[in-house]
C-alpha positions as CSV (number, residue, x, y, z in Angstrom):
1,X,31.3,-76.7,11.2
2,X,34.0,-74.6,12.7
3,X,31.5,-72.3,14.4
4,X,29.8,-75.3,16.0
5,X,33.1,-76.6,17.3
6,X,33.8,-73.2,18.8
7,X,30.3,-73.0,20.5
8,X,30.7,-76.5,21.8
9,X,34.1,-75.6,23.3
10,X,32.8,-72.5,24.9
11,X,30.0,-74.5,26.5
12,X,32.5,-77.0,27.8
13,X,34.7,-74.2,29.3
14,X,31.6,-72.7,31.0
15,X,30.7,-76.1,32.5
16,X,34.3,-76.6,33.7
17,X,34.4,-73.2,35.4
18,X,31.1,-73.8,37.0
19,X,32.2,-77.1,38.3
20,X,35.5,-75.6,39.7
21,X,33.6,-72.8,41.3
22,X,31.1,-75.2,42.9
23,X,34.0,-77.4,44.3
24,X,35.8,-74.4,45.7
25,X,32.6,-73.2,47.4
26,X,32.1,-76.6,49.0
27,X,35.6,-76.7,50.2
28,X,35.2,-73.3,51.7
29,X,32.1,-74.4,53.6
30,X,33.9,-77.5,54.9
31,X,36.9,-75.5,55.8
32,X,34.9,-73.0,57.6
33,X,33.0,-75.6,59.7
34,X,36.3,-77.3,60.5
35,X,38.0,-74.2,61.8
36,X,34.9,-72.7,63.4
37,X,35.7,-69.2,64.6
38,X,39.2,-69.4,63.2
39,X,38.2,-68.2,59.8
40,X,38.3,-64.5,60.6
41,X,40.9,-64.1,58.0
42,X,38.5,-65.4,55.4
43,X,35.8,-63.0,56.6
44,X,38.3,-60.2,56.5
45,X,39.3,-61.2,53.0
46,X,35.7,-61.2,51.9
47,X,35.0,-57.9,53.5
48,X,38.1,-56.4,51.9
49,X,36.9,-57.6,48.5
50,X,33.2,-56.5,49.0
51,X,33.9,-53.2,50.8
52,X,34.4,-51.1,47.7
53,X,31.2,-52.4,46.3
54,X,29.3,-51.6,49.5
55,X,30.7,-48.1,49.5
56,X,29.6,-47.6,45.9
57,X,26.1,-48.9,46.8
58,X,25.9,-46.6,49.8
59,X,27.0,-43.6,47.7
60,X,24.4,-44.4,45.1
61,X,21.7,-44.6,47.7
62,X,22.8,-41.3,49.3
63,X,22.8,-39.6,45.9
64,X,19.4,-41.0,45.1
65,X,18.0,-39.6,48.3
66,X,19.7,-36.3,47.7
67,X,18.4,-36.2,44.1
68,X,14.9,-36.9,45.5
69,X,15.2,-33.9,47.8
70,X,16.4,-31.7,44.9
71,X,13.5,-32.8,42.7
72,X,11.0,-32.2,45.5
73,X,12.5,-28.7,46.1
74,X,12.5,-28.2,42.3
75,X,8.8,-28.9,42.1
76,X,8.1,-26.5,44.9
77,X,10.3,-23.9,43.3
78,X,8.7,-24.4,39.9
79,X,5.2,-23.9,41.5
80,X,6.4,-20.7,43.1
81,X,7.9,-19.4,39.8
82,X,4.7,-20.3,37.9
83,X,2.6,-18.4,40.5
84,X,4.9,-15.3,40.3
85,X,4.8,-15.5,36.5
86,X,1.0,-15.6,36.5
87,X,0.8,-12.6,38.8
88,X,3.3,-10.8,36.6
89,X,1.2,-11.5,33.5
90,X,-1.9,-10.2,35.3
91,X,-0.1,-7.0,36.3
92,X,1.1,-6.5,32.7
93,X,-2.4,-7.0,31.4
94,X,-3.7,-4.4,33.9
95,X,-0.9,-2.0,32.9
96,X,-1.7,-2.4,29.2
97,X,-5.4,-1.8,29.9
98,X,-4.5,1.3,31.9
99,X,-2.3,2.6,29.1
100,X,-5.1,1.9,26.6
101,X,-7.5,3.9,28.7
102,X,-5.0,6.8,28.9
103,X,-4.4,6.6,25.2
104,X,-8.1,6.7,24.4
105,X,-8.9,9.5,26.9
106,X,-8.3,12.3,24.3
107,X,-10.3,10.3,21.8
108,X,-13.3,10.0,24.1
109,X,-13.0,13.7,25.0
110,X,-13.3,14.7,21.4
111,X,-16.2,12.4,20.9
112,X,-18.0,13.9,23.9
113,X,-17.3,17.4,22.7
114,X,-18.7,16.7,19.2
115,X,-21.8,15.1,20.6
116,X,-22.4,18.2,22.7
117,X,-21.9,20.6,19.8
118,X,-23.4,19.0,16.7
119,X,-26.6,19.3,14.7
120,X,-26.1,15.9,13.1
121,X,-27.9,12.8,14.2
122,X,-24.9,10.7,15.5
123,X,-24.8,7.1,16.8
124,X,-21.6,6.0,18.6
125,X,-20.4,2.6,17.3
126,X,-17.5,0.3,18.0
127,X,-15.3,-1.3,15.3
128,X,-15.5,-5.0,15.6
129,X,-13.6,-6.2,12.5
130,X,-11.4,-4.9,9.7
131,X,-9.8,-6.1,6.5
132,X,-6.1,-7.1,6.6
133,X,-3.6,-4.3,6.6
134,X,-2.4,-1.6,9.0
135,X,-5.0,1.0,8.1
136,X,-8.7,1.0,8.7
137,X,-9.8,1.3,5.1
138,X,-12.6,-1.2,5.1
139,X,-14.1,-2.3,8.4
140,X,-17.3,-3.3,10.2
141,X,-19.1,-1.5,13.0
142,X,-21.5,-3.0,15.6
143,X,-24.6,-1.0,14.6
144,X,-27.2,-2.0,12.0
145,X,-30.8,-1.7,10.9
146,X,-31.9,-2.5,14.4
147,X,-30.3,0.8,15.4
148,X,-31.7,2.8,12.4
149,X,-28.5,2.6,10.3
150,X,-29.0,2.4,6.6
151,X,-26.7,2.2,3.5
152,X,-25.3,5.5,2.5
153,X,-25.0,6.9,6.1
154,X,-21.6,8.4,6.9
155,X,-19.0,7.5,9.5
156,X,-17.3,10.3,11.3
157,X,-15.5,11.1,14.6
158,X,-14.5,14.1,16.6
159,X,-11.2,15.7,15.5
160,X,-9.4,19.0,15.7
161,X,-9.8,21.2,12.7
162,X,-11.4,24.3,11.1
163,X,-14.6,24.1,9.0
164,X,-15.3,27.8,8.7
165,X,-13.3,30.6,7.1
166,X,-13.1,32.7,10.3
167,X,-13.5,29.8,12.7
168,X,-10.8,28.9,15.2
169,X,-9.3,25.4,15.7
170,X,-12.0,23.3,17.4
171,X,-13.4,19.8,17.7
172,X,-15.2,19.3,14.4
173,X,-16.9,16.4,12.5
174,X,-14.1,14.5,10.8
175,X,-15.1,12.4,7.8
176,X,-14.1,8.7,8.1
177,X,-16.1,6.9,5.5
178,X,-19.4,5.7,4.2
179,X,-21.8,2.7,5.1
180,X,-21.8,0.4,2.0
181,X,-23.9,-2.5,3.4
182,X,-26.0,-3.0,6.5
183,X,-27.1,-6.1,8.5
184,X,-29.3,-6.3,11.5
185,X,-26.6,-5.8,14.0
186,X,-23.6,-4.5,12.0
187,X,-22.6,-2.5,9.0
188,X,-19.7,-2.5,6.6
189,X,-17.8,0.8,6.1
190,X,-15.5,1.9,3.2
191,X,-13.1,4.6,4.5
192,X,-12.1,7.7,2.5
193,X,-8.7,6.2,2.0
194,X,-10.2,3.5,-0.3
195,X,-9.0,3.9,-3.8
196,X,-12.6,4.0,-5.1
197,X,-13.6,7.0,-3.1
198,X,-13.6,10.5,-4.8
199,X,-14.3,13.5,-2.7
200,X,-15.2,17.0,-3.8
201,X,-13.7,19.5,-1.5
202,X,-13.3,23.2,-0.8
203,X,-10.5,25.1,0.9
204,X,-11.7,26.7,4.2
205,X,-9.6,29.8,3.7
206,X,-10.2,30.5,0.0
207,X,-13.5,28.7,-0.6
208,X,-11.9,27.3,-3.8
209,X,-13.1,23.9,-5.0
210,X,-11.3,20.8,-6.0
211,X,-11.4,17.0,-6.0
212,X,-9.5,14.3,-4.2
213,X,-9.0,11.3,-6.4
214,X,-5.7,9.7,-5.4
215,X,-4.1,8.1,-2.4
216,X,-0.7,8.1,-0.7
217,X,0.4,5.6,1.8
218,X,-1.7,7.2,4.5
219,X,-3.3,10.3,2.9
220,X,-5.1,11.7,-0.1
221,X,-4.1,13.6,-3.3
222,X,-6.0,15.8,-5.7
223,X,-6.2,19.2,-7.3
224,X,-8.0,22.5,-7.3
225,X,-10.1,23.3,-10.3
226,X,-8.9,26.9,-10.4
227,X,-5.4,27.2,-11.9
228,X,-5.0,30.4,-9.9
229,X,-6.1,29.0,-6.6
230,X,-4.2,30.4,-3.6
231,X,-2.8,27.4,-1.8
232,X,-0.8,27.2,1.5
233,X,0.6,24.3,3.4
234,X,-1.6,23.9,6.5
235,X,-4.8,25.0,4.7
236,X,-7.9,23.1,6.0
237,X,-10.2,21.5,3.5
238,X,-13.8,20.2,4.0
239,X,-16.5,18.5,1.9
240,X,-17.9,21.0,-0.6
241,X,-21.5,19.9,-0.5
242,X,-21.5,19.6,-4.3
243,X,-22.3,15.9,-4.0
244,X,-25.5,14.7,-2.3
245,X,-23.5,11.8,-0.8
246,X,-21.6,14.2,1.6
247,X,-23.0,17.2,3.4
248,X,-21.1,20.4,3.3
249,X,-18.3,21.2,5.8
250,X,-17.3,17.8,7.0
251,X,-13.6,18.1,7.9
252,X,-11.3,16.1,5.6
253,X,-7.8,17.3,6.6
254,X,-5.0,19.8,5.9
255,X,-2.8,20.4,2.9
256,X,0.7,19.0,3.6
257,X,2.2,19.7,0.2
258,X,1.3,21.2,-3.2
259,X,2.8,21.9,-6.6
260,X,1.7,23.4,-9.9
261,X,1.5,20.8,-12.6
262,X,3.3,22.0,-15.8
263,X,1.0,20.1,-18.1
264,X,-2.4,21.3,-16.8
265,X,-1.2,24.3,-14.7
266,X,-3.5,23.1,-11.9
267,X,-2.5,23.1,-8.2
268,X,-2.0,19.5,-7.2
269,X,-2.2,18.9,-3.4
270,X,-1.4,16.2,-0.9
271,X,-3.7,16.1,2.1
272,X,-3.1,14.7,5.6
273,X,-6.4,13.5,6.9
274,X,-7.9,14.7,10.1
275,X,-8.5,11.1,11.1
276,X,-5.7,8.7,12.1
277,X,-6.7,5.6,10.2
278,X,-4.1,3.5,12.0
279,X,-5.8,3.8,15.4
280,X,-9.5,3.7,14.9
281,X,-11.5,1.7,17.4
282,X,-14.7,3.8,18.0
283,X,-16.5,6.0,15.5
284,X,-19.9,7.6,15.1
285,X,-22.5,7.0,12.4
286,X,-24.0,10.1,10.9
287,X,-27.5,9.3,9.8
288,X,-28.5,11.2,6.6
289,X,-32.1,12.1,5.7
290,X,-33.7,9.7,3.3
291,X,-33.7,12.3,0.5
292,X,-29.9,12.5,0.8
293,X,-29.2,8.9,-0.1
């Protein structure tokens, strides 16, 4: 009830004020007509009252116009910045492509040198996929049965090394891995860094035999069969030819460390591969004769 009385009173007050305002307006009109041009003081008074509001309105209008110009200029500037950014990205892409070509130049030179000085049947191939991880341990190449590739063929590339006892450092056939399955247009490769791969090797300098059956983060480990084998850091090792899976004298790498195991007295070695398995992008498939599979 009290709220209703308050609302009723507010309405009455509003009506009273409206009535008073209307009466004053009528009086002002009558007064103005009666005095004609002698109401300058009224006009001046009204101008005095309205002037601040007019100034504010003018300022708002000017600011709106200025802001419109800023936004227009901002759009033009944004377009120019976007154009420059696109041009810069194109230049960066070209620069990356150029650096990639330069980085691969030595790689391609080695490939060419190997193709010119090999008795193997080699097919150049591009790597088009790999399993997760930093190293190319299991990957796919873009050659398959259509190109004469078959399961058991080897994957190699040109690298610097020695494959003969009296040979000088040269571009040799570096072992990368083995084809494990073949499709029409591609083939899957398991690299020699895969934990399932065992390699029989021989030292180029001593012609002593051994086996590589372990892995480091980016290399191989194994041992010589002969407990009296002469081992030096930097010795080159190659495939021994004892396994029909791998022909003799494919370059594997160099010995980076060795020690004599107290339990078995064998010379255990760590080998740095002749292939950089972190940067492979193009390899060659070494097609083996049918009787070598």
